[in-house]
N, C-alpha and C positions, 0 to 999 in steps of 0.2 A: 291435095292442097299442098303447095310448096313449103309451107312452114308447119306441117302436121307434126313431124318428128320433134321440132323445137318445142312445140307446145306440150306434147306428151311428156317430154323430158322435164319441163317445168312442173307439170302436174305430179310427176313421180317424186319430185323433190319437196312437195308440200305435205304438211301434216293435215289431219282431218280438220282441225280448227282453221288452218289457213285456207283450205279448200272451201269450207262453208263461208268463211269471211269474204271470199271472192264473189259470193252470191248475194251479198248484202249491199243495198244502196240506201243509206240513211239520208234523211233530210237535215240540212243545216239550219232550217228556219227556227229562229229564237234559240239557237244553240250556241253556247260559249265554247271557246277554244278548249278548255279543260274537259268539257263533255265530249267533244269530238275526239280528243286524244284518248279518253277512256274507252270509247267505242273501238277505236283502232287497236288499242292494246289488249282489250278483253275479247273482242269478237273478230279481230283481224280484218275489220271492214275495209274493203278495197275500192269502194265507190261512195260518193256523196252527191246528193242532189242539191243544187244551189238555186236561190231565188232572191233577187234584190240584194245581191252581194257585190261588193266592189272587186275589180280584178286583183287588187292587193290581197284582199281577204280570201279570194278563190285560190290564189297561188299559195297562201299560207296553209290552207286546208290540204292542198295537194302535198305540200312539204311534210306535213304531219304524217300523211300516209307513207310517203316515200322514205322517210327517216325510220319508220318502224315496221315496214313490210318487205317481204322478198320481192313481191310483184309491184310495179308502179301503180299508184292510185289513179282513179278515173273520176272526172267531174261530169255530171249530167245536168241538163236543164231543159225546161220547156221553151224552146226557141221557136214558137209557132209563127211569129211574124217579125223575125229579125232580132238583133241584140237589144232593142228597146223593149222586148217582151220580158227580159230578165233584169233590166237595170234602167231606172229612170234617167233620162238625159241622153241615152243611146238612140240611134236611128231605128225607127219602126217602119217596117213595110206595112202597107194596108193589110187588113186581115184576109184570110184565105178565100172567102167568097168573092172578094174583089179580084183575086187572081183569076177566079172562074169567069168573072165579068170581063176582065181584060182579055182572057182567052188567048194569051200569047205564051206558049210553052217555052220558047227560047228566051224570052225576057225573064220569066220566072227562074229558069235555070241559071242565067247570068247573075241575077240578083242573089241567088243562094251560094254561088261561088264566093261573092263578096261577104255575105253573111258568115260563111264558114271561116273566112280569113279573120274577120273581126272577133268572132266568138272564140276562136282558138287563141288569138292574141290576148283575150280576156282570161284564158285558162280553161275553157270548156272543151270537152272532147266528144260528148255524146248528146244528141238532141232527140228528145221525145216528140218528134214531129217529122213529117207532116201528118195532119189529121186526115185520115183516109175514109172517113165516114161519108155516107150519102144522105143528104138532108131531105129525106122523103116526108117527114112530118113537120109542118110549119110550127107546131107547138112544142117541139123538142127544145128544152131550155139549155142543153149542154152543147149541142153541135152548132146549129144556126150559122152565124158568120164565121165560125171556126172551120166549117166545112166548105169545100170548094163549090159544090153544085149538087143538084139532085139527078144529074145525068152521069151514069157510071163511067162512060167513055171519057168525059171531061175530067172527072175526078181522077181517073187513072193517068191520063196524059199530063195533067198539071202536077199531080203529086209525084209522078216519076221524074218530071223535070226538076222539081225541088230536091228530090233525093240525089239525082245525078249531079246537080250543081253543088249540093252540100258535101258530097263525098268525093268530088272530082280530084282534089289534091290530097286526100287522106287526112284532112285536118279535123273534121267533125263527122262522126258517124250518125246517120239518120235512123230514126225509129218510128215507123208508121203506127197509127193507133185508130180505133180501139176495137180489135178483133173480138168477136166475129162481126162487129159492125154496129155502130150507134146511128141514130137518126130515124129509127122507126117508131120508137116509144114517145110518149109525151111526158115521161117522168125523168128523174135525175138519178143516175147510178150512184151519186154521192149519198142519196137518201134511201135507196132500195135497189134490189136487183131489177134491172129493166130487161125488156124482151125484144129480140129480133124475131118477128113472127112470120117471116117468109117461109114458104115451102122450100125444100132443098134445091130443086132445079132452078127456081127463081133466084134463090140466094147465089147459086153458082154463076148465074148469068149477070149478076149485079155485084154484090160484095165479093164473091169469089173471083169474078173477073178482075176487079180492082186489085185484090191481093196477089193474084197470079202475075199481073203486070208489074207490080212492085217487087215481087220476088225475082222476076226476070231482070229488073233494074238493079238487082243486087242490094236491096235495102238491108242494112246491117242488123236491125232488130225489129221486132213486132211487139207492141204492148197489148196485153190481153185485158179486155174490159170486164167489168162485173155485169155482163150482159148474157142472159140465157138465150139458147138457140134450140127450142123444142124440136124442130124438124130433124135435128142430128143428135139428140141427147135423150137421156132417160130421167124421169122424175127423181128428185132427191128424197122428198117426202111430201106429205099432203099440205103442210103449212108453208114450206119454202117453195114448193113446186120444183121447177127445173133449176139446176145449179147455175151460178154465174160461170161464164167461160173461164174465169181466172182460177176456178177450182175444179174444172172438168177435164178428165183424161180424154174424153171423146173430142172435145173442142181443141185442146192444145196439142195432144200427141197424134190422135187419129186424123183429125181434119187438117190442122195447120202444118204439122211436121211431116206426116206421111202422105196424106191425099194431095195437099198443095205443094209438098216438097220443100218446105222452108227449113234451111239448115243453119240459120243464124241464131241470135240470142233472143229468147222469149222472156220479156220482163212483165211483171204484174203491173196493173194500175195500182194506185195507192191502196195498201192493205188496210188503211184506216177508214176507208169508205164504208158506209153502212151496207152497200151492196155486196161487200165481201164478208164483213165481220158479223153478219146476222145469219149467214148460211150454214155455218158449222160452229161448234164450240170454239171459244176464243183461243184455246190452247192447241187447236187443230189447224188453224188457217195456214200457217207457214208449211207445216208438214203436208197438208193436202195439196197446196200449190206445187210443191216439189214433186210429189207423187204423180200429179197430173201431167208433169212434163215441163213445169216452169223452171227457168234458169236463174233469174235475178229477181229478188224481192225488193219492191219499191216501198219506201217508208216502213220498214219493219220495226218492231220493237226489239230491245236487247234480248228479251226472253225467247224470241223466235230463233235466235242462233242456238240456244241451248236445247230447244224443242227439236230442231232438226238434228242436232248432234245425238240426242237421245234416241231418235227414231232410226238413225244409222246404226248406232251401237246395238240396238235391239233387233236389228234385221228388218224393220218395217220399210225402211228406205234402203235400197241396194246401193252399194258403193259405186257400182257402174253408173247409176243415175246421177250421183254426185259428180263423178268424173266427167260425165257427158255435159252436165250443166257448166262446170268449171271450164271445160274445153271451149264451149261456146262463148263464155265470157272472155276468155283469154284471146280467142280469135278476134273478138271485138276490139280488145286493147291492141292487139297486133296490127289490125287494119288502121287504127288511129296512130300508129307509130310509137305506142307507149312501151312496148317491150324492147325497143331498140336502144333506148337510153332513158334515164329517169326524168330528165327535163328536156324534151326535144326542143331544138332551136326553132325560132320563128322563121321558117323558110319563105313564107308568103305574107309579108306585112300587109295590113289592111289598107285599103284606099277608101276612106270614109266619104270623100267627095263623090266617088263613083257610086258607092252604095246609095247615097242620098239621091243622086240623079236617077238611078234605077228605080228607087222607091217612088219618086215623083212620076216617072214614066208609067209605072203600073197604075198609080192613082189616076193619072190623066186619061188612061184608056179604060177605066172602070166605071166612071160615073154614068148612071143609066137613067134615062128619062122614061118614066112609065106613063104619065099623063101630062098633057099640055092643052087641055080643052079650052082655056081662055086665051091661048096664044101669048102667054106672058113671057115665054122664053124664046130667044135670049132677051134679057132685061136691058132696057135703055133708060139710063138716068143721068142727069147732069150732076157735076160735082156740087157738093153742098146739099144734095138730096138727103132726106131723113129716112133712116131704115130702123125698123123695130125688129129685134130678135127675141123670140120666145123659145128658150131651150127646155125641152122635155127630157128629164133625166131621172136617174135612180132615186134621188132624194133631193132635199133642198140645200144640202151642203155642197161645198166645192169638193169634187172628188179628185184628190191629188194622190195618185199611187203610181207605182213603177210600170204597170202594164196597161194603163188606159189613159188616153189624152182627154183633157177637157176640150171645150169648143172655143177656146180663146183665140185660136188662129183665125177663125172666120172674121171675128170682130176686127182684129188687127189688119187683115187683108182689105176689108172694106174701108177702114179708116185710111189706109195707105192710098186708096183710090180717091180719097177726098170726100167720102160720105160721112154724115153725122149719124152715129150709131147709138141706140139705146138697147140694152140687153137685160133680160130677166131670166132667171132659172126657175122653172116650175111656177110660172106667174099665176096670180089670181086675176080675176076680171078687174078688180079694183086698181091693179097696177097700170092699166092702160085704157080702161073704158071711157074715161072722161076726155081723153085727148087722142083717140085713135086716128081721127081725121088728119092730124098734122103729119102723119108718116106717109111717105111716098111708096113704101114697099114694106111688107111684113114677111119675115122668114121664120117659119116654125121648124125648128131643128130637133129631131128626136134622137137621143143617144141611149137606146136600150138594146143591148146585144149580149152575147154569151158571157162577156167579162163584166157586164153590168147587171146580171140577172138578180131577181129578188128571190132566189132560192129555187122554187119549183116552177116558175113561170116567167115569161118575158112579156106578159100582157100588161096593158096600161092600168093605172089605178086612179083613184079620185083626184089625187094631186096633179095628175097629168091632163085631166079633161077640163079643168076649170076655165081656160080661155074659150072653150067651145060652148060653155053653158049658156043657154038662151041664144046660141048662135052668134055670140058677140064678135068673135074675131072674123067670122065670115061676112060681117058687114063691110069689111074693107074690100075694095075691088082687086087688090093685088096681094094675094096670099100664096106663098110657095112653101110646101111642106117637103122636107127632106129627111130621110132616115139615114143616120150615120151608124146604124147597127142593123138590127133585125129588118130584113127586106119585106116582111109581110105586114107592115103597119097600115097599109091601105085597107086591110081587113078590119082594123080597129077604127079607121077614119075613112069609111067608104064614100063619104060625100065630098071628098077633096077633088078639086078640078085640076090642080097642078101638083104633081107628086114625083119625087126623084129618089132613087136608091143609090146611096154612096157606100154602104156595107161596112164602113170603118170610120173611126174617129181620129185616125193618125193625122199628124200635121200635114203630110203630103196630100192626104185625101181632102182635108179642109181647103188647102190651096187650090187643088184641082176643081173642087166644087165652085169656088168663087170665080175661077177662070171660065168654067162652063156656064155659069150663071149669066155672065156678060158677053158670051159668044167669043171669048178669046181662044177657046178650044171647043170642039164639038162634043156632044154627048155620045161618046164612042162605045160605052159599055153595052154588052149584050147580056140580058138577064140570064144568070146561070141556074135559076130556079123558076118553078111555076107556082102560081096560086090560082086554083080553079075559080073561074068566074071573074078574075081580075087581070091576070097577065100570064103569058106562056114563056118558058125558057126559049132563048134564041140561040141559033147555031152560029 
């Protein structure tokens, strides 16, 4: 590697405290400036994770690191679908399953070139994305529309395109997740250790194939999930069973680093998750992660710094393991241009208009028609027609947050076309039953996806089914159901005759849906997933 000697020289200049600090990526969520400064000064923390922070605040955090450390600070974020996934008001790409439905790798690559420009302009250097999981289990509440597909080849092709676009100009480093692979279990690794139950050869043909392709694409980092892989590991004990990948030497070092040949930075998933912190005693999590081969701790506690230091001083963790981890972190920073100067100039200013156009193109190519038994689509209505919208959502409140759009754009687009629109969120029958016949069209819009989940499940609840009680809404001759999240809702509503998958609630997706509804664009999306008995993935 051309800069190996430079990085080794930097490591040789660091104290043990400074080396361990390079392995820490604390979260800034609900953290004040004085708390951040304390972490930098006491643990020498060299990285912070940001979420819903302004560019000004992000750059202030970076300055706190740069003013107090030998090595420049690094800012990480979950940029899973564009800058709008970390800050409200920024442009959002449709969610990754829409990329799979669009199935245009060059378009995804081009969009991520622009995503990287904007995110670096905001002060972000490292992206914990793309999600490289394979959504084999429709009941998995964590992956779902965050995953590209249930076809390994499509996951690999689209994720590699995202990585290549993100890293093209060295502005933002990409980090795929969640090794050894989520999407098999129906549980949530935030709540417990989940399991990838494939046998090893099947895993190599699927998840292993995806990660080998991403490694070929030079992905800068890999996030280790709190996911057990029994086919490649040994039981931890009778009550835990197999260890999460995040604490497994077999998974991190033997499988990822040696067998697959990954030489980049290995970052844990959040160490606060129950899937990690119930596997070993609380004072052992950080030490076991490092011993297993982990390089960067995500969401550590302050005491984790001291626990690692004590383990090094006692000889439990070899100094060579620390130096190897720090080397991989500093390579990440070097690739992002951070070692060249403390505040790299913006060489590639963002073109937000271009990014918005690319987001819209992805959305336009992703809307997927699953059923049109009543031949309602495309819809033909005169101006002044009355449309009833029934939104099925997480709860009865307006969900205004930085990572998820409400469905207001649909109503605005319809009104702009001259229609009279009445809208309800999680309606009861009483909201419409006495005047259903006055509407010319009923749109049932479901927004339940990975970012809207109710903890352990994406399934519908009593508040969502009310319009269908006694078959009330189906008395109308023109009912169109669209999922703006989970693509498997036909399983919960198997009696629907007209069903569309949109995969995302982004503003661009809502605009694309309305355009497709009236035949202004075609339904170009090809289903990236299958649901046995209902629909098959399309090539």
